[in-house]
C-alpha positions in Angstrom: -32.2 119.4 66.9 -33.1 116.5 69.1 -35.0 113.4 68.2 -38.5 114.1 67.0 -38.0 117.9 67.0 -39.6 118.2 63.6 -42.7 116.3 64.8 -42.9 118.5 67.8 -42.9 121.6 65.6 -45.6 120.1 63.4 -47.6 119.3 66.5 -47.3 122.9 67.7 -48.2 124.2 64.2 -51.3 121.9 64.1 -52.5 123.3 67.5 -51.8 126.9 66.4 -53.9 126.3 63.2 -56.7 125.0 65.4 -56.5 128.0 67.7 -56.5 130.3 64.7 -59.7 128.6 63.5 -61.2 129.3 67.0 -60.3 132.9 66.6 -62.0 132.9 63.2 -65.2 131.5 64.8 -65.1 134.4 67.3 -64.7 136.9 64.5 -67.5 135.4 62.5 -69.7 135.5 65.6 -68.9 139.2 66.0 -69.6 140.0 62.3 -72.8 138.0 62.2 -74.2 139.2 65.5 -75.0 135.6 66.7 -74.3 135.4 70.4 -73.0 132.3 72.2 -74.2 129.7 72.8 -76.2 129.8 69.6 -74.5 127.9 66.7 -76.9 128.6 63.9 -78.5 131.5 62.2 -75.9 132.8 59.9 -74.4 130.6 57.1 -71.0 132.2 57.4 -70.8 131.5 61.1 -72.0 127.9 60.5 -69.2 127.3 58.0 -66.6 128.6 60.4 -68.0 126.5 63.3 -68.1 123.4 61.0 -64.4 123.8 59.9 -63.3 124.3 63.5 -65.3 121.4 64.7 -64.0 119.1 61.9 -60.5 120.0 62.8 -61.2 119.3 66.5 -62.7 115.9 65.6 -59.6 114.9 63.7 -56.9 116.2 66.0 -57.2 113.3 68.5 -56.7 110.9 65.6 -54.0 112.9 63.8 -51.7 113.7 66.7 -51.3 110.2 68.2 -50.9 108.7 64.7 -48.3 111.3 63.9 -46.3 110.5 67.0 -46.6 106.8 66.7 -45.4 107.0 63.1 -42.5 109.1 64.2 -41.5 106.9 67.1 -41.8 103.5 65.4 -40.9 104.4 61.8 -39.4 107.7 60.7 -39.8 111.1 62.3 -38.9 113.1 59.2 -41.5 111.4 57.1 -44.0 111.8 59.9 -43.2 115.5 60.0 -43.7 115.8 56.3 -47.0 114.0 56.4 -48.0 116.2 59.2 -47.3 119.3 57.1 -49.4 117.8 54.3 -52.3 117.3 56.8 -52.0 120.9 58.0 -52.0 122.2 54.5 -55.0 120.1 53.6 -56.9 121.4 56.7 -56.1 124.9 55.7 -57.0 124.5 52.0 -60.3 122.8 52.8 -61.0 125.2 55.6 -60.4 128.3 53.5 -62.5 126.8 50.7 -65.4 126.1 53.1 -65.2 129.6 54.5 -65.6 130.9 51.0 -68.3 128.3 50.1 -66.1 126.9 47.3 -66.9 123.3 46.2 -63.5 121.4 45.9 -64.9 118.0 45.4 -68.0 116.9 43.5 
């Protein structure tokens, strides 16, 4: 594989996770019966929207940092840290969807 191929794969994975979260918001909307553009009214929908919005808020920080780290330091470590970020987003997202408290 070429230079930064692993980082490119992690970037694609991060974007796919974000798209999957958007699909989950749509499914939560359908189940709850809350029509767009309303964002409130059902706690389950609100949790899904919050997880998706939090991920959207962090993607513009995460992706440039990932690529700058890969270009100027080490691409394999950057890819590994990117996977850790994705796993963290998934764990906290799944916990929030289930209303589980991870941190006190």
